N, C-alpha and C positions, 0 to 999 in steps of 0.2 A: 372365821367361818368359811367352810369349804364352799366352792361353787361361785357362780357369778353374782354380782350385785345387780339387782333388777331395778331399772329406772322407769317408773310410770307416772311421773309428774308431768304437768302440761308445759314443760320447758324449764331448763334445757332438755332436749330430747336425745334419743340414742343417735350416735353418729355412725354412718356406714364406714366399713373398713376402707373403701376406696377414698373416702374423704379424709379419714385420719391419715392415711399414707400420703395423700397429696400435700398435707401440711407438714409432713416429716421431712424437712429439707433444710439446708443451711440458710442462714440469713442472706438476703440478696439486696442489691443496690436499687432503691426505689427511684433513682434518677438515671438509671442506665438507659441507653438508647433503645434497648430491647424491651423495656418494661411495658410500653404501650401495646406490645403484642399480646400481653395478658389482659390489660385493663380495658382497652377499647371494645373488644368483643364482650367483656363482662357487662358493660353498660348496656349494650344492645340486647344481650340474652336475658338479663334480669327484667328488662322491659316486657319481654314476652310472658314472663310469669305474672306480671301485673296486668297484662293485656293492654298496655299503654302503647298506642301506635304513633301518636303525634307529639307527645311531650318528651320528658327526659327523666332520668332517675339519678339520684344522688346516693352515694355510699359513704356513710360517715363511720369513723372509728368510735362507735358509741353503742349503747343499747337502743332499743326502740324508743325509749323515753327521750333520748337525744334527737331522734328524728321527729318526734312530736314537737319539741321545742323549735327545731329548724323550720318546720312547716308554719307554725304560728308567728314566729318572729320575722320571717322573711316575707310573708304574704299579707300579714295584717298590720294595722297601725295601732298605737296606744289608744285605748278608749273605744276601739271598735266593739260593736255589739255582736255577740255570737249566741247561737241557740244550741244548747247541749241537753243531754239527759243523763241521769245517774241511776244505775241499777245494779252496781257491783263495785268491787274494789278498784278495778282498773278504769272504768268510766268515772269513778269518783276522783281518781288521781289526775285524770285528764282535766276535769273541771277545776280541781285545785291548782293545776299548773296555769290554766287560763286566767284564773283570778289573780294569782301571784304575779303574772306577767302584765297585769294592768288592763285586761279586757273587761268590758261590761258583759257579764255572763247571765243570760236568761236560762236558768237551769230548771229542768223538770225532774222532780224526784219520783221514781217509779218503784213499784214493789220489786224487791230482789227475787229473781226467778222469772221476770219478764224482761223485755228488751225495749228498743227504741219505740216510743209511742207515736206511731205515724199519724194517727188522727189528730193528736194535739199539735204535732209539727205542722200539719196542713192548716190547722186553724190559726196558729201563730203567724205563719207565712202569709196567708190570705189577709190577715188583719194588718200586716205591716205594709201599708200603702206607700209609706215614705221610703221603704227599702233601707231601714236603719240596720237590719240584720245583715252583717257582712259575710257570715259563714255559718253553716249548719254542720254539726258534728254527729257522727254515727260510729259507735263502737260495734264493729261487725260481729266480733266474738268476745263476749265477756267471760274471761277465763275463770273468774272467781265463782261464778254460778253455773257455768256450762250453758250459756244462752247465746244463740246466734240471732242477729237482727237482719232485717230486710233492707239492704243498701239500695236496691232498685226501687223500693217503695219510698225511700227518702228522695231520690231523684224525681219520682213521679209527683211527690208533694210539692217540690220546687217548681216543676214544670206546670202543674195545675194552677199554681198561684202566679205563674209568669214572673217568678222572683229571680233576681240576678245573683243571689248569694252563692258563695263558693261552697262546695261539698267536701268535707274532710272525713276520712275514714281511718279508724284504728283497725288495722288488719294484722296486728302482731301475731295473734294465735290462729289466724285463718288463711292468710294469703299463702298460696302454695299447697294448701290442704283442702280448702273449701272454695267453691266456685266464687270467683271474683272477676269482674269485667270492667276495668277502669274506663276504657273509651266508651263502651256501650252504655254504661250507667252514668256517664258524665261526672266521674269523681275527679276532683281537682287536686287533692293531696291525699295520697294513700301511704300509710306508715306500716312498716313491718320490721322484723328483727331476725338475726341470723340463727337464733338458737331454737327455733320451733320447726315450721315446715321446711325451712331451708337446710335443716339437718347439720348445723354447724355449732361450734361453741358460741357462747355469747360474745359480743364485741363488735358486731357490725349493725348499724341502724340503716334501714333502707327507706328512702322517701321518693316516691314516684309522683311527679307533678304534671299537670296538664299545661297546654299553651296558655290557657286563661290564667292559671295560677302564676306562671312565669311572668305574664304581662302585669299582673297585680303586684308582683314582687318589685317591679321596676319603679313603682310609685309609692309603695308602702314605706312607712317612716319609723317602724320599730327598730331599736338598736339591736345589732347582732355583730358577732365577730367570728367566733369559732365555726358557727354554722352558716356563714355567709354564702348565699347562692352565687354572688358575683365572683368571689374567690374560687369557689368550686368550679364554676363554668369556665373561668379563664384557664385553669390548670387541667381540668378534666378533658377539655376539648383536645388537648395534646396527649392525653393518656396518663396524666400525672395528678398529684394532689397538692393542696396548699400547705400540707404538713405531712409528717411521716405517717403513711398508711399502715394498716395491719397486714403486712405482706403475706404472712402465712395463712391468715384467714382468707385472703383473696385467692390464694392457691386452692384452698379448700372449697371456696365458692365456685371456682371453675369446675371442680369435680362434682359438686352437688347439682349445679345447673345442668351438667351433662347427664346425670342420673334422672333428673326431672324431665329433660327432653326425651330421654330414651323411653321412659315409662309413658309419657304423655300426660298433660294436665287433666284431661277428662278421665283417664284411667285412675289417676291419683285421687281425684274427687270421689269416684265410684268406690275405690278401695277404702277410703276413709269412712264413707257412709256405711259400707257393709261391716267394717270392723266396729264402728260405733254402735250399730244395731245389735251386734253380738253382746256388747256390754249392757245395752238397754234391756235385752232379753234376760240377761242374768239378774239385773236389778229387779225386774218384774217377778222372776222366779223366787227371789229372796223375800218378796213381799214388801220391798222398800220402794221409796219414791225418789225421783230426781228433784233437784232444786228447781229446774226449769218447770214452769207451771203448766205448759201445754206442749204437745208435739211440735207445733210451729216454731217453738223456741229451742228445740233440741239441737245441741252442738255436736258436730261430727269430729271434734278434736278433743273435747274434754267432757267428762260426765261428773257432775257434782251430786253426790248421793247423800240423801238425808238419813241420818241414823235415828233409831227409835228413841223415844223419851227415856231418860235415865242413862243413856250412853253418851259419853264424851268422845266426839270424833277425834280429838287430839290423841286420846289413848289408842284409837284404832291405828292412826298413822305411826305413833311411837312403837306399838307392838309389831306392826308389819316390818318396820325397819330393824328393830332389835332382834326379833325372833326369826324372821323369814328373809332378812337381807333384801327387802323390797321397799323402795321409796314410793309412797303415795302422796298426793297433795293434801294439805290441810285446809281447813276452812279459814277464811279471811274476813276481818272486820265484822259485819253484822251476822255472818254465818259461821263465825269461829265457834268450834265445839259442836256445831250442828251438822256439818257436812264433811265428808272426805272426798277427794277427787282422784279419778283415774284419768291420766292423760293418754290419749290414743291417737297420736299424730306423729307424722314424720316417717321414719324408716322402721316400719313394723309390719307384721303379718299375723295370721290367725293364731299361730301357736304362741307368739309373744303376748297377744291379747288374752289368750287363755291363761297364761302365766299370771297376768295381772288380776284376772278374775279369781283364780284359785288362791292367790295370796290374800286377796281381799276377803274371800270366803273363809279361809282358815282363821284370819284375824278377827272377823266378826264373830265367829263361833267362840273364839278364845275370850272375847270381850263380853260374852253373854247374850248376844243377839240370837233370838229363837228362829232358826231356819234349818231346813233339811240339808245335811251335808251332801254336796254334789249337785244341789239343785241349780245353782247359778251356772256352774261349769257345764252341766248337762244341757241347759237351755242354750247357752252360747254355742256348744258343739252342734246341737241340732240345727241352729240357725246357719252356721257355717257350712254344714253338710248340705242343707237344703238350697243354699244360694251359691254353691261352688261352681256351677256351670252357667250362671247368669252372665250373658255377654256384656262386655263393656266396650267403650270406644276404642278405636284403633289409634295407636300413636301417630301423631302428625309426621 
């Protein structure tokens, strides 16, 4: 098929040419005396994306799932009680991991399309007078349903209860794209991955930890090896790793962090919100609904769009790929066949978003959805034109 393949899934995302070229180099010696010239600034600059001022960050050759496991097995002990909520495929997988690793999981099942239930968290924490809960988990952005939760609200619930539990945040599809403030919000372990807002291929798991989490890791008793904080700290302090790192990905990370610093995080957040609003305007114009149940849950990195009764969303995704050379995200688990997803995060602009909307609109029409041709695209265009001159923050 002539033309480019269009990628609008919520990760892996499109890679900037500067980042691709930065990774296009011969293999290098990860034990060379010059290697810390690359790695030591990486550790400091990635902390800036997490807004972690006093802790440290670990870079694992893994997916975000590996960083999840690193956080739990280094900071917690077997049998520790943790408070979690489940409202989508990825929050479900986090719960599943915690259970399989031997933690006592107090899980709150929520309607898919909603997010972290702050009121219930507050009640459970206030009732836990013995402080048996050792960690509270928050999925900031549930990729399966296009829902963003209130991390600051989780911290407020902990503070209101005067509870010492650690706060863990899954920011795989949010950090670097949606506002996140680790130090200000008192987040102890924040997890992300390279293939989303960091604009890289999959293969790096990022874990940003607080001083409190580091202290907890020194007395925690869960077994770990590959993900050991101790091994990483001992070697990272000199600019090296306890095993072979993904050197080309680290070169790409250098380029992506430079792009993030050049644009400025606040500008990036504003850009993502504006682009996401364009998709949401299109969905409204089609007469369809988002999986997210209310505007407070709307994600600025991925929109999960509910198809009408009688339409299988899997056919929408298949048709878009086979006929229009466009990858959209499918529905997962409870929403399989019910939603398709447009990923709008990372390295993209208005015209790229319009491409995703037009491909989705063509496909929906092909699949028998009753909508006016051009309605969604037109609504998105009007939004982008109307907001084109809205000022955003200056780069730091």
